[in-house]
C-alpha positions in Angstrom: 1.6 -20.1 -33.4 -0.8 -17.1 -33.4 -1.2 -17.4 -29.6 2.5 -17.7 -29.1 3.1 -14.5 -31.1 0.3 -12.7 -29.2 1.9 -13.8 -25.9 5.3 -12.5 -27.0 3.9 -9.1 -28.0 2.1 -8.8 -24.7 5.2 -9.6 -22.7 7.3 -7.1 -24.7 4.7 -4.3 -24.2 4.7 -5.1 -20.5 8.5 -4.9 -20.4 8.6 -1.7 -22.4 6.0 -0.1 -20.1 8.0 -1.0 -17.0 11.2 0.3 -18.6 9.6 3.7 -19.2 9.7 4.3 -15.5 12.0 7.2 -14.6 15.4 6.0 -13.5 15.3 8.1 -10.3 12.3 6.3 -9.0 13.1 4.3 -5.9 10.1 2.7 -4.1 12.1 2.0 -1.0 13.2 5.7 -0.8 9.6 6.8 -1.3 8.4 4.5 1.5 11.2 5.7 3.8 10.3 9.4 3.1 6.7 8.6 3.6 7.4 7.0 7.0 9.4 10.1 8.1 6.4 12.2 7.4 4.0 9.8 9.2 6.3 9.6 12.2 6.5 13.4 12.4 2.7 13.6 12.3 2.3 11.0 15.0 4.9 12.7 17.2 3.0 16.0 16.9 -0.2 14.2 17.9 1.5 12.3 20.8 0.7 9.1 18.9 3.2 6.3 19.5 3.6 3.9 16.5 6.1 1.3 15.5 6.7 -0.4 12.2 5.5 -4.0 12.7 6.8 -6.7 10.4 4.1 -9.1 11.5 1.7 -7.1 9.4 3.7 -7.6 6.2 1.6 -10.6 5.1 -1.6 -8.5 5.1 0.1 -5.5 3.5 1.7 -7.6 0.7 -1.4 -9.6 0.1 -3.2 -6.4 -0.9 -0.2 -4.9 -2.7 0.3 -8.0 -4.8 -3.4 -8.0 -5.8 -3.4 -4.3 -6.6 -0.2 -4.2 -8.6 -1.9 -6.2 -11.4 -4.8 -3.7 -11.7 -5.1 -0.2 -12.9 -7.1 1.0 -9.9 -7.1 0.7 -6.1 -9.6 -1.0 -3.8 -9.7 -2.2 -0.2 -11.4 -5.4 -1.6 -10.3 -8.2 -3.7 -12.3 -10.4 -6.0 -15.8 -11.5 -4.7 -15.6 -14.9 -3.0 -11.8 -14.6 -2.6 -10.5 -15.8 0.7 -8.7 -12.4 0.8 -11.8 -10.3 -0.2 -11.8 -7.9 2.8 -9.3 -6.8 5.4 -11.2 -9.0 7.9 -10.9 -12.0 5.6 -7.1 -11.4 5.3 -6.9 -11.1 9.1 -8.8 -14.4 9.5 -6.6 -16.1 6.9 -3.2 -15.0 8.2 -4.1 -14.9 12.0 -6.9 -17.3 12.6 -6.5 -17.4 16.3 -6.1 -13.7 16.9 -9.0 -12.8 14.5 -11.3 -14.6 16.9 -10.5 -12.2 19.8 -12.6 -9.2 20.2 -9.7 -7.0 21.3 -7.8 -7.1 18.0 -8.6 -4.2 15.7 -7.0 -3.5 12.3 -7.3 -0.7 9.7 -6.2 -0.3 6.2 -5.4 2.8 4.1 -4.6 2.8 0.4 -3.8 5.7 -1.9 -2.6 6.1 -5.5 -0.9 8.9 -7.5 -0.9 9.0 -11.3 1.8 8.5 -14.0 3.3 10.6 -16.6 4.8 14.0 -15.8 3.7 13.7 -12.2 6.3 11.0 -11.7 8.9 12.1 -14.2 9.1 15.6 -12.7 9.1 14.7 -9.1 11.8 13.5 -6.7 11.2 10.5 -4.5 10.6 12.8 -1.5 8.1 14.8 -3.5 6.2 11.6 -4.4 6.2 10.5 -0.8 4.8 13.9 0.2 2.0 13.5 -2.5 1.1 10.1 -1.2 1.1 11.3 2.4 -1.0 14.4 1.5 -3.6 12.1 -0.3 -4.1 10.4 3.0 -4.3 13.6 5.0 -7.0 15.0 2.6 -9.1 11.9 3.0 -11.0 12.2 6.3 -11.6 8.5 6.7 -7.9 7.6 5.9 -6.6 10.4 8.2 -8.9 9.2 11.0 -7.4 5.6 10.7 -3.8 6.9 10.6 -4.4 9.3 13.5 -6.2 6.7 15.7 -4.1 6.3 18.8 -5.5 2.8 19.3 -3.4 1.7 16.3 0.2 1.4 17.5 1.6 -1.1 15.0 1.9 -0.1 11.3 3.2 -1.5 8.0 3.3 0.4 4.7 4.4 -0.7 1.3 4.8 1.4 -1.9 4.4 -0.3 -5.3 3.7 0.4 -8.9 0.6 -1.0 -10.7 0.3 -2.2 -14.2 -0.4 1.4 -15.4 2.8 2.6 -13.8 0.9 4.5 -11.1 2.4 4.6 -7.7 0.3 3.4 -4.8 0.7 2.7 -1.1 -1.0 0.2 1.2 -0.9 0.6 4.9 -2.2 -1.9 7.5 -2.5 -0.7 11.1 -3.2 -2.7 14.3 -3.7 -2.2 17.9 -1.7 -5.4 18.8 1.3 -7.4 17.7 -0.2 -10.2 15.5 1.2 -13.7 15.7 
């Protein structure tokens, strides 16, 4: 009975935390605004990119892992079949992962909760996420790499109600 009560309390706390998200928050809108910024940057660099749905499985694999945490990482649990980006590539695309001409990259960023979310529009939140990438030399290098022509990004909220984004980039259409 004690465990049942504790489980009920944890579920209620979780629901209350999610319900405290601002009503204007729209993850799809943030993602759309983010992509507009990224397309503009790529256009200015002469970098041709297209959104590629074949990368969704790799993007969502990392998103689903991170949304249950209160931090971001490019890795999952040690000894997991999804531990690294290369492990995810091998799992989802075993044949293509064996070819030396397939290259992938991953970028991840997070912005905090509280007033930063409550006082910002979806567009402003997208700008903050984009600027986090641009301030990180290693992330900017991956995003600006003209070898990567296929991209897939997903915006999500983690268990602390922080907004994060995961992007997977590839030089080839993965099948």
